[in-house]
C-alpha positions as CSV (number, residue, x, y, z in Angstrom):
1,X,-38.4,-14.4,31.9
2,X,-39.0,-17.5,30.6
3,X,-41.5,-17.9,27.5
4,X,-45.0,-19.1,28.2
5,X,-45.6,-22.9,27.8
6,X,-48.4,-24.2,25.8
7,X,-50.2,-27.6,25.9
8,X,-51.1,-28.8,22.2
9,X,-54.4,-27.3,21.4
10,X,-57.5,-29.0,22.9
11,X,-55.4,-30.5,25.5
12,X,-55.3,-30.0,29.0
13,X,-51.6,-31.7,29.6
14,X,-48.8,-29.4,30.6
15,X,-51.5,-26.8,31.6
16,X,-50.7,-24.8,34.4
17,X,-54.2,-24.1,36.9
18,X,-53.9,-21.6,40.2
19,X,-56.6,-22.1,42.4
20,X,-57.1,-19.1,45.0
21,X,-59.6,-19.9,47.7
22,X,-59.6,-19.3,51.8
23,X,-61.6,-22.5,52.2
24,X,-59.3,-25.6,52.1
25,X,-61.9,-28.1,51.4
26,X,-62.7,-26.4,48.4
27,X,-59.0,-25.7,47.6
28,X,-58.3,-29.0,47.8
29,X,-61.3,-30.7,45.8
30,X,-60.5,-28.1,43.2
31,X,-57.1,-29.2,42.8
32,X,-57.8,-33.1,43.3
33,X,-60.2,-32.8,40.5
34,X,-58.3,-30.6,37.8
35,X,-54.9,-32.7,38.1
36,X,-56.8,-36.0,37.9
37,X,-57.7,-34.0,34.3
38,X,-54.1,-33.4,33.4
39,X,-53.7,-30.3,34.4
40,X,-50.7,-29.1,36.7
41,X,-52.6,-27.3,39.7
42,X,-51.1,-25.6,42.7
43,X,-53.4,-23.3,45.2
44,X,-52.9,-19.8,47.1
45,X,-55.0,-19.5,50.7
46,X,-54.7,-15.6,50.0
47,X,-54.8,-13.2,47.3
48,X,-51.0,-12.0,48.4
49,X,-50.1,-15.3,48.1
50,X,-52.1,-15.8,45.1
51,X,-50.1,-12.8,43.5
52,X,-46.8,-14.5,44.2
53,X,-47.6,-17.9,42.7
54,X,-48.5,-15.9,39.5
55,X,-45.6,-13.8,39.2
56,X,-43.0,-17.1,40.0
57,X,-44.8,-20.3,38.7
58,X,-46.7,-18.2,35.5
59,X,-50.0,-20.0,35.2
60,X,-52.4,-20.3,32.3
61,X,-55.1,-19.7,33.9
62,X,-56.2,-18.4,37.7
63,X,-59.3,-19.6,39.3
64,X,-60.3,-16.7,41.9
65,X,-63.1,-16.8,44.9
66,X,-64.9,-13.7,44.6
67,X,-65.4,-13.5,48.1
68,X,-61.8,-13.9,49.5
69,X,-61.4,-11.4,52.4
70,X,-60.3,-8.4,51.7
71,X,-61.5,-8.1,47.7
72,X,-63.6,-5.6,46.5
73,X,-66.1,-8.1,46.0
74,X,-66.8,-9.4,49.2
75,X,-67.4,-5.7,50.4
């Protein structure tokens, strides 16, 4: 397993952010906005896809839509 990467204190450069949202417009907007601020960003459209990305990509931060279909918050 790879050791977690750390960006210099107080900077976004190199920090990995995973955005999980089933709304393609919101997912795209967040990905573009965070990328423009120096974050390395990837997205997922489902919780299952997001879990796979966490396991293989090792993000520093995960932003999750609490209303994803199948989540307890959406019930």
